[in-house]
N, C-alpha and C positions, 0 to 999 in steps of 0.2 A: 526957567534958568538955562535951558538948553536951546532956546529959540533961535540962536544964531548958528547952530551947528547942524549940518545936514548928514553927517555920517550915520550909517545904520546903527541902531541901538541908542541914539541920542535924541530920537524924536519923542517928545512928550515925557511927562513925569519928572520927578526930582530925586530919583533913587540913584544918586551918584556914588561910586566907589571912591573912597578917600585914601585907604591904605590897606595893607595886607600883611599877614604874618602866619607862617606855617600853612595850615589848611583852611585858614579863614580870611575873609575880607571884611572891611568895615563899611557899612552903608548906613547913613543917617545915625551915626554913633552906635549902631548895633553890630554885633559880631555875627557874621553869616558864614555857614559852611560853604566853601567854594568847590563846585563840581566841574568847573571849567579850567581853572588854573592857567589862565591866559591861553585859552584854546589849546591846552595840552603842552604848552611850552615849558612850564615850571615843574619838572619832574622831581625837584627837590623842595617844592613848595615855595611860598612867598618869602622873600628876604632870608634865604638860607645863609648860614654862616659863611660858606665859601663865596657866595655872591657878594655879601657885605664886605668881606675881607678883600675881594678882588677890586671892588669899587674904591675902597680906601687906598689900595695900591696904585690905582690909576691916578689919584690925586697926589700921592706921595712921590710918584715917579715923574710927575709933570707930563703925563701922556695926554696929547691933544689930538685933534683930527688934522690931517695934512692934505687930503685929496691927492695923495701920491703913494707910491709903494712904501711899505713900512715893515719893520721887523715883526710886529705882532701878528699881522696877517700871514706872513711867512711861517711863523711858529704854529699858527692854527692849521695851516695846510699840512704841516708835518704830522700833527696829531691826527688829522683826517686820513692821511695816508695809512696810518696804523690801523684805523678802523675799516677803511675801504681800500685795501691794497690793490684791488683790480683797476683802480682809476689812475690815469696818467696826469690829469690836470684838474684843478679846482678853480672855479670862478665865483668870487664873492659878490653878493647882491644885498639889497636892503630889506628884502621881504621874500616870502615864498612866491608871491605873484610875479615879482620881477624875475625870479629864477626860472619860472615856467615860461614867461615871455621870451627870455633870452635862449632857453633851451630849444624852443620852436624856431628861433632865428638860426641856430646852429643847424638844426635838421633841414631847414629850407636852403641853407647855404651849400650843403653837400648833395642836394637832390634837385633835379629838374622838375620834380612832381609837386603837386599842390595839395593833395587831399590829406587831411588829418583824420585819423580814426581815433575817436575818443570812446572810452569804455563807460557805459551808463553807470550812474551812481558816483562816479569820481568827482571830486571837487578840486579845482585848480585855482582858487582865489578869484580875483577880479580880472583875470586874463581875458581880454576882449574876444579873442579868437575861440575861446572855450566857454564863454559865458552863456551856455545853452543847457537845457535839459532835453529830454525826449518824451514823446507820448508812447503808448503801448505798441505802436507800429514803428517805433524808432525814428520818427520824424522830428526835426529840430524845433525846439520852442525857445524863444529868446527869454533870458532872465533879466534883461535890462533894455531900456530904450537907448538910442544913440549908438547902436552897434553898426559897423560897416556891413552892408548887405552881402558883400563878398565872403564874409566870415561863414555864413550859413552855407553858401555854395561849396565851400571847400572843407566842409565838416560832415562826417557821418558817424553815427553811434553803432556800437555793437553791444549786445547784452552781457553784462557782467555775469560770470559764473554759469555761462551757457555755451558750451563748446560747440555744439552742433550748429546753432543759429549764428554764432560769431563766425565760424568758418565759412558759412554760406556767404555772408556779407563780405568777408575778407577776400574770398576767392573771386567774387564778382568784381571787386574793385582793385585787385592786387596790383595791376600795372599802373594805377594812378596814385598809389599810397606814398605820401611823403614820410609819414611816421605814424606809429601807434603810441598813444599816451594813456597811462592808467595810474590810478591811485591803487596800489595792490591790495591794501587793507583799507576798507572804506568806513568812515565814521557813520555813514548812514546805515550800515549793517556790518559791524565788526565781527568777522568770522574767518576761519581758516579755509582758503580756497586755493591751496597749493596746486591741485591738479589743473585748474583753469589757468593759473599763472604760468605753469610749466608749458601748457599748450601754447600760450601767447609767445613765450620766450623762444620755443622751438620753431614756431611759425615764422617769427621775425627773422631768426637766424637763417632758416632754410630759404627764405625769399628775399634776403638782403634788404630788409626793411629796418629802419631805425626805430628801436623800441625805447621809449622814455618811461622810467618809473618815477612817479611823484611820491617820494617818501619824506615829504616835509614833516609829517606827523610821526611816522614809524622809524625814521632815522635815529638811531641810538636808543629810542624808547623801547624797541623790541630787543630785550636781552643784551643791551649795550652793543648792538650790531644793527642789522637791517633785515627786512623781509627777504631781499634778494640773496644776502649772504647765508642766512639760515636755511633757505629753501634751495640754495645753489642754482640761482637763475642768472640770466646773462643779458640784462639791458645794456645798451650802448651809452645811454645818457641817463643820469639820475639827478633829481633835485632833492635837497635836504634843507633843514632849517630848524625852527622852533627850539627844541631842547638844546641844540648845538650852539645856540646864541647865549645860553646860560642866563637868560632873563632879558637880554637885549635883542633888538631886531636883527634877524639873520636869514639870509637865503643863500644857498650854495648850489652851483651846478657842477656835477662831476662828469668828466669826459673820459671814455676809454681811449686807449692809444690809437686804435684804428680810426676813430673820429678825428683826433688831433692830426693824424697823418693825412687824412683826406683834406682837411682844411689847409694844411701846409703844402701838400702836393698841388692842389688847385689854386694856391695863392689866394685863398679866401680871407679877406680882411673883415672879420666880424667884429662889430663894435660892442664892447662889454662895459664901458666906463660909466662913471657916476660919481658925484662929489663924495658921497658917503659909502660907496661900494668898498668893502674890505677896510673900513675905517679902523683906526688903532684902538679906540675905546671898546667897540663891540667885539673885535677879534681878540683883544687881550682878555676881557671878561669871559667870552665864549670859550677860549682855550683853557683858562684856569678851571672853569666849572666842568668842562668836558673831561679834562684830565682827572679831576676829582671823581667823576662818575666812573671812569675807566678803572681807576685804582680801587674803588669800592664796589665794583659791579656785582660781585657775587652776593654780597649782603643786600644791596639795593634791589636787584631784580628778583631774587628769590622771595623776598618779603612782599614786594609789590604784586607779584603774580599770585602769591598766597592770599593776599587781601582781596584782590580782584575776583579770584575764584570763590572765595568765601561769600562775597557780596552777590555774585551771580547765583550761586547755589541756594542761598537763603531766599532770594527773591523768587527764583523759579519754583522752589518747593512750595512757597506761599501761593504763587499764582496757580499752580497745578492743584494744590490741596483744596482751594476754594473756587476752582473752576473759573478763574478770571481770564478774559481774553487779552492776555499780555504775556510776554516772555522777555527775559534779559539775555541779550547776545553779548559775546565778549571775544576779544582777541588781545592777549597779553593784558595790559592794564587800561585798555580802552573798552568801554562798555556802552550799551544803549538799551533802553527799555522800548520794546516795540509793542504796539497796541493791537496785537492779534495773537491767537494761539495756533495759527496755522504754520506749517513748516514753509519757510521762504528762503530763497537763495540769492535775491538781488533787490535793488531798490524799486524797480518797476513793480514787482510783486508786493513789496512792502507798501508802496504808495496806494496801490489798488485796494489792499486789504485794510489799510488804516483810514481810507477816505471817509468812512462813516463816523470815525472817532476823532476827527480833527478838533472839534470843539472841546471834547473831553481831554485831549492832549494839552490844549492851551489852559484849560481849567486845572489840570494836574500841575503844570509848571507854576501857576499862580499860587496853588495850594502849598507847594514846597516853599515858595518865597515867603508866604505868610508864616511859615514855620522855620524861618531863618536858614533856608537852604537855597543857594543860587544855582539854578539849572538853566544854562543858556538856551537860546532858541534853536540852536543847531541840534539839540537833543543828545549830544555826546557827553558821556560821563568819563572824566579822567581822574585817576588817582595819582597821588604823589607820595613820596616817602614820609611826609608829615601827616598824611591821612591816617588817623589812628583807628584801631578797632572800636574805640568809643565813638568816633565820628561815624563809622560805617554802621554800627548798631543803632545809632540815633537815626541815620538815614533810613535804614530798614524799618524801624519803628514807625516813622512818619509816613513812609510809602504804604505800609500795611494799613495804617490809620486812614490814609486818603482813599485807598481802594474800598475799605469797609464802609466808609461814609460817602463814597462817590464824590470825593474831592470837595467837600463843603468847607 
């Protein structure tokens, strides 16, 4: 049935999602607990009341797409300014990937340098210049064919959550660095790394290097704010999206005033356009849902964090009690089960320690699906307001059963 589609996730099989409500999706007419929630975008769950009401309003108000400036994009920008007051300008895009691509374009426009420093473990979508991972010696490894060979020449990795080794690489290349880009909290290992992030922020400020925070996931999901706001950090450019689209595609670039001034002073004409960039429908729904989240933030985020903490605690107590080589890592309502009992601090260590368990990890995911739980291949577990304690206890029960039976 999917033989004509080449997108990732569509190759082989007939397990198509047809609909979703609350914390569940429907696949082959079966209700499945969804741990992905549109890759973390649906903090209110599938088809929330505010989402459905907003879509009805779009139809009632005859809101269409115009490929031109519109009131609804302007209204969303005002809401964003309340959440991220440190930013002077917002640029709307169609996806997180597009936001990252254009943020690099801004950094390049204000710098005569070419070298991008990427922090290991960060994921920046299908951005060609960053579609690489690294080996244990931090050499570039392509994640896709068809990449321009100059991308690798202009890219170096530094180790996430390792200040000493990061500083060595940064110092060695300091005069060539165009920008540093990082996903501050990473889905590959969601944990609090405030000290490392503070180091990067201070280093970039001291050396006049553009620091880009990719908060596509954590923007508004982290206590109705962001990692940079809560930790008092100072990136010059940030990208946001996912939850801020309210269920519709959304990418946002946020620019500090000093970046805008540099663009204006040097008369840099950076192209940001696109037919559906900042389109009326997405920005109207995004604004309505975002304002709802802001209005109800105390209730939403207290309960979300309580549920996430409960899930993590129950799983780790089980893993430790029965001596399983697994641990559950968490930051806010973003979780991940890692198949090692060793203390780890970044993805490089995680990949090394999980290497012998890769077949078990795949088996685990298939076991969950057999038990009506959808766990996406990226391994990240997201919770929504609609994820109930009944859902969580069922998930815990199935995970425990899987480990006891070795995922049969």
